[in-house]
N, C-alpha and C positions, 0 to 999 in steps of 0.2 A: 097490543104488541108488548112482549116482555123481553127482558134482558136475561141471558143465561145466568143461572145461579141466584135469581131473585124471584120473589113472589109478590105480585101486585105492586111494583115500584111506582112512585110518582114520576111521570115522564113529561118533559117540556121540550118541544122542538122549536128553536128560535130562528133558524135561518135555513134557506134552501137555495141551492144553485144547480142548474141543469146545463152542462156543457153541450148537450145535444138532446133531441127529443127521446124520451124514454130512458135517459141516463142522468140521474140526479144524485145529489148528496144532501142529506138533511143533518143538521147538527143541533145540539142542545145539551140537556143534562137529565140525569135520573137519580133517584134516591134508593140506593141499595139497602139503606136502613134509615130510621128517622133522623139520625144525626150526621148523615153523609150525603154528599152531592158529588156526582162523578160525571165527567164529560162523555157525551154519547154521539155516535155516528150511525146513520142509517143510509144504506146505499140502494139505489134503484139501477138495475142493469137490464137493458133491452125490455123495458116496460114492466119488470117484476121487482118488487121491493124485497130485499133480503132481510135477514135477521139483524136486529140492532146489535151494536157492539160498543164496549167501552173503549174510548181512545186510550192510547198508551199513556201510562203515568209519566209525568215530567221527571227528568233526571234528579235523583236524590230524594224523591218523594217516598215516604214510608207508606204503610198500609192504611194510615189514618188521614191521608190528604183529602181535601175537597177541591173540586174544580168544575168548570163548565165551559162550553163552547157557545159563543153568542153570534158569530157571523161566519159565513163561508163564501168563497169566491172560486171560480174555476177559470183561470186564465187560458187554459187549453183543454182539449178533450181528454188529455192524459193526466192532468195535474189539477188538484184542488188544494186550497189552503184555508184552514179554519183557524180562527182566533178566539181567545177567551181569557180566562184567568184561573189561577190556582192558589191555594194557600196550604202550606205544609206544616205550619205551627201556629194556627190561629190567625186572627185578623192582622197581626203585626208582621206577618210574612206573606203578603199577597204579591203575586208575580204574574206577568203576562204568560199566556200559553199559546204556542203556535204549533199546529199539526199539519204536516204536508201529506196528502194522500195521492199516491200515484196509481193510476188505473191502467189496466191492460196487461 
């Protein structure tokens, strides 16, 4: 499975939530380059896995930020929430990352 715009990225899927049979969301990270780590989302709808996509960057993040998503939960069939962390200026600027995914 590849992420658009990359070739052979390292991918790690760390958490999976399925609000209903055949409808799931997997989260983790991928490496678009050796020194970058980006948050990743992969969605299954009606039993078919779609293309993976990068989660939206956190507010104020430049093009050189790093981030990952480490857990996901779907409190309803229409909404999932993923959490992880991001750094925008090295290890001294680590912050929590929350992404809400609305389905439907």
